[in-house]
C-alpha positions, -999 to +999 in steps of 0.1 A: +000+000+000+014+034-009+019+062+016-015+076+025-024+108+043-056+106+063-079+131+081-099+115+109-128+137+120-146+121+149-162+138+179-154+110+203-117+117+212-110+082+224-123+066+192-106+092+171-072+087+187-076+049+186-083+050+149-055+074+142-029+053+161-040+022+144-037+038+109-002+052+119+009+016+126+003+010+089+027+039+080-001+064+073+002+100+082-029+109+102-044+142+114-072+142+140-099+167+148-132+165+167-156+188+148-167+195+113-154+231+111-119+220+121-121+192+095-130+217+068-101+240+078-076+213+078-088+199+045-084+233+028-048+236+040-035+200+036-039+175+008-055+143+021-059+111+003-087+099+025-110+116+051-127+094+077-157+115+088-182+110+116-215+118+101-229+134+134-202+159+143-208+193+160-200+225+142-205+210+107-218+175+101-199+149+082-224+154+053-215+191+052-177+184+054-181+159+026-199+184+004-172+210+010-145+186+000-163+178-032-172+214-040-135+224-035-123+197-058-098+183-033-099+148-047-101+134-012-119+101-008-145+100+019-153+072+043-183+081+064-188+067+099-222+066+116-241+049+143-271+046+120-272+012+104-303+016+082-301+012+045-317+047+040-289+063+060-262+045+040-278+055+007-282+091+018-245+093+027-233+078-006-257+100-025-240+130-009-207+119-025-191+097+001-170+069-014-177+044+014-198+040+045-191+021+077-214+017+107-203+017+143-192-004+160-168-017+133-139-041+131-107-021+130-092-045+103-121-036+081-116+001+086-079-002+076-088-022+045-114+003+034-090+033+040-063+015+020-087+008-008-097+044-010-061+055-008-054+034-039-083+051-057-070+086-048-039+083-069-029+068-103-023+031-103+013+021-095+033-010-095+025-033-065+062-037-058+087-009-060+123-015-070+152+009-078+189+007-075+188-027-058+163-016-032+129-034-032+098-025-013+065-043-012+039-019+004+012-046+007+034-070+026+052-043+046+085-058+033+117-040+022+150-054+011+183-044-005+201-068-027+181-097-012+188-086+024+156-079+043+154-046+062+138-041+096+124-006+092+102+016+115+069+028+100+085+063+094+116+048+077+094+026+056+072+056+046+103+078+037+118+050+016+085+045-002+082+081-011+118+081-024+112+049-044+080+063-060+101+092-073+126+067-089+158+088-086+142+122-087+149+146-059+123+149-032+122+180-010+124+177+028+090+195+029+074+169+007+088+140+028+074+158+059+041+162+042+037+126+031+052+107+061+043+129+091+011+146+103+001+182+105+015+186+139+050+180+127+072+211+131+084+222+097+117+231+113+121+198+129+151+175+121+127+144+121+133+139+083+171+142+087+171+117+116+148+092+097+170+094+066+201+090+087+188+057+104+175+046+070+209+050+054+225+030+082+200+001+077+204+002+039+242-002+043+270+004+018+275+016-008+252+046+001+221+048-019+203+079-005+219+111-018+215+145-002+205+173-026+220+204-010+194+230+003+166+208-011+162+172+001+171+137-009+170+112-038+179+076-045+211+073-065+226+045-084 
C-alpha cells in the first residue's frame, strides 16, 4: 500500500485517537480533529488522500464536510462513519458523494482495509512492488530489502523509503517528505526527516544509496 495521508474527524476523542494510532501503525500520516469546522479548515490547508468522517459531528456535520471537500475539488476520498445502520442512512451518505460507508461499531481491520482501498483510488495506479537501484519495497506485505537482504524498518523509515522509491531517482524535497510521512503537527523546522534518513541510510548499508540534494532534500542514487 502506498503512503496515504488521512484526516480523521470524529467527535469521540478516544475513538478518534484509537483509529489514528492504528492507521499510523500502517505507516499512514494521520491528522485528527473533533468537529466539522476544524475538519474543513484542515482539508483546505493540507492534501488528504482519505477523510474518515463521523456523520454526526458538532459545528458542521460529516455530510457538510463531505460536500465542502467535493465542491472544493480536493480529490479526497471520503469514508463516512455513523451509528445509524439503516439502508436509507447509508444510501443518503453515498448520495452526498461519500465513497464508502461504515457503521459503528466496526472491526478495525475492516476500517484499515477500506482506507487502504480508498487510498489506492485517490492516486494513479502504481506497481504493487517498487524497486530501484537494488532496493525493493512491497507496500502490501510491509516488506523491504536491499540486494536480497531484508530490512527491519520503522513505520516512518518505511514511509520515507516508499516516497523516495516512488520518485525513482528524482529529488524529493524535505518538505514533501514531511508532508507525506508525518502529520500536520510536525514542526516544519524539525530534524525528524534528517534523523529518519540517517537511520534509514544505516540500515540500507553500503554503498550509500540515498543522496543528499543540498538545500533541497534527498533522492535515491545508483
